[in-house]
C-alpha positions as CSV (number, residue, x, y, z in Angstrom):
1,M,-38.0,11.9,-27.4
2,D,-41.2,12.5,-25.4
3,C,-41.4,16.2,-24.4
4,V,-42.9,15.3,-21.0
5,Q,-40.0,13.0,-20.2
6,F,-37.5,15.7,-21.4
7,Y,-38.9,18.3,-19.1
8,K,-39.1,15.9,-16.2
9,C,-35.4,15.2,-16.6
10,L,-34.7,18.9,-16.5
11,A,-36.9,19.5,-13.5
12,D,-34.3,18.5,-11.0
13,N,-31.8,21.2,-9.9
14,T,-28.8,18.8,-10.0
15,R,-29.6,17.3,-13.4
16,L,-30.2,20.7,-14.9
17,K,-26.9,22.0,-13.6
18,L,-25.1,18.9,-14.9
19,L,-26.7,19.3,-18.3
20,L,-25.8,23.0,-18.5
21,L,-22.2,22.5,-17.4
22,I,-21.8,19.7,-20.0
23,Q,-23.4,21.9,-22.7
24,Q,-21.1,24.8,-21.8
25,H,-17.9,22.7,-21.7
26,Q,-18.8,20.2,-24.5
27,E,-17.5,17.3,-22.4
28,L,-16.8,16.7,-18.7
29,C,-15.8,13.7,-16.7
30,V,-17.3,12.5,-13.5
31,C,-14.5,13.9,-11.3
32,E,-15.0,17.4,-12.9
33,L,-18.7,17.2,-12.3
34,T,-18.4,16.1,-8.7
35,T,-16.0,19.0,-8.0
36,A,-18.1,21.5,-9.8
37,L,-21.3,20.6,-8.0
38,A,-19.5,19.8,-4.7
39,L,-21.5,16.5,-4.5
40,S,-20.5,12.9,-3.9
41,Q,-19.6,10.7,-6.9
42,P,-22.5,8.3,-6.3
43,K,-25.0,11.1,-6.3
44,V,-23.6,12.7,-9.5
45,S,-23.3,9.3,-11.2
46,R,-27.0,8.5,-10.4
47,H,-28.1,11.8,-11.9
48,L,-25.9,11.3,-15.0
49,A,-27.4,7.8,-15.4
50,Q,-30.9,9.3,-15.4
51,L,-29.9,11.9,-18.0
52,R,-28.5,9.1,-20.1
53,Q,-31.7,7.1,-19.7
54,C,-33.7,10.1,-20.9
55,G,-31.5,10.2,-24.0
56,L,-29.9,13.6,-23.2
57,L,-26.3,12.4,-22.6
58,K,-23.9,10.2,-24.4
59,D,-20.9,8.8,-22.5
60,R,-17.5,7.4,-23.4
61,R,-15.0,5.5,-21.4
62,Q,-11.3,6.5,-21.2
63,G,-9.5,4.2,-18.9
64,I,-11.4,4.1,-15.6
65,W,-13.1,7.5,-16.3
66,I,-16.3,8.2,-18.0
67,F,-16.8,11.4,-20.0
68,Y,-20.2,12.9,-20.8
69,Q,-21.5,15.1,-23.6
70,I,-24.9,16.1,-24.9
71,D,-26.1,13.3,-27.2
72,P,-25.5,14.5,-30.8
73,Q,-28.6,12.5,-31.8
74,L,-30.8,14.6,-29.5
75,S,-33.7,16.2,-31.4
76,Q,-33.1,19.8,-32.6
77,W,-35.9,21.3,-30.5
78,A,-34.4,19.7,-27.3
79,Q,-30.9,20.9,-28.2
80,Q,-32.3,24.4,-28.7
81,V,-34.0,24.3,-25.3
82,I,-30.7,23.4,-23.7
83,E,-28.8,26.0,-25.6
84,L,-31.3,28.8,-24.8
85,T,-31.5,27.7,-21.1
86,L,-27.8,28.0,-20.8
87,A,-27.6,31.3,-22.8
88,H,-30.2,33.0,-20.5
89,N,-29.2,31.4,-17.2
90,V,-25.4,31.4,-17.0
91,R,-25.4,32.7,-13.5
92,F,-27.3,29.6,-12.4
93,I,-24.0,27.7,-12.8
94,D,-21.5,30.4,-11.8
95,E,-20.5,28.9,-8.5
96,D,-20.2,25.5,-10.2
97,N,-17.9,26.9,-12.9
98,S,-15.8,28.7,-10.2
99,R,-15.2,25.3,-8.5
100,L,-14.4,23.7,-11.8
101,K,-11.9,26.4,-12.6
102,Q,-10.1,25.9,-9.3
103,M,-9.2,22.4,-10.5
104,G,-6.8,24.0,-12.9
105,S,-6.4,23.7,-16.7
106,R,-8.2,20.9,-18.6
107,S,-4.9,19.1,-19.2
108,E,-4.0,19.2,-15.5
109,I,-7.4,17.9,-14.6
110,R,-7.2,15.1,-17.0
111,Q,-3.8,14.0,-15.7
112,S,-4.7,14.2,-12.0
113,C,-8.2,12.6,-11.9
114,C,-8.9,11.2,-15.3
């Protein structure tokens, strides 16, 4: 991965939040991410597609829903940057995590929207 492309992908507030939420929770679906960020599905999906194109995310389909996780093939240095960014900036996604928690337990979420 090109380091300039990597940092350009992280330079957007929405993409950075998406990446940090996914890093923190290991895997999230589009409905969880739209709720967490309080954004429309098309906007979230557009940013997720950009993160996928940058090689930062991997997706998997389950029924009609798509789940995202950090690409396990991501270079070690890039994974460390994401991990350190989350570890030192958890408050950056506090509000987003609060909205995500209001959705209920993971199994309830998966039954209702996924």
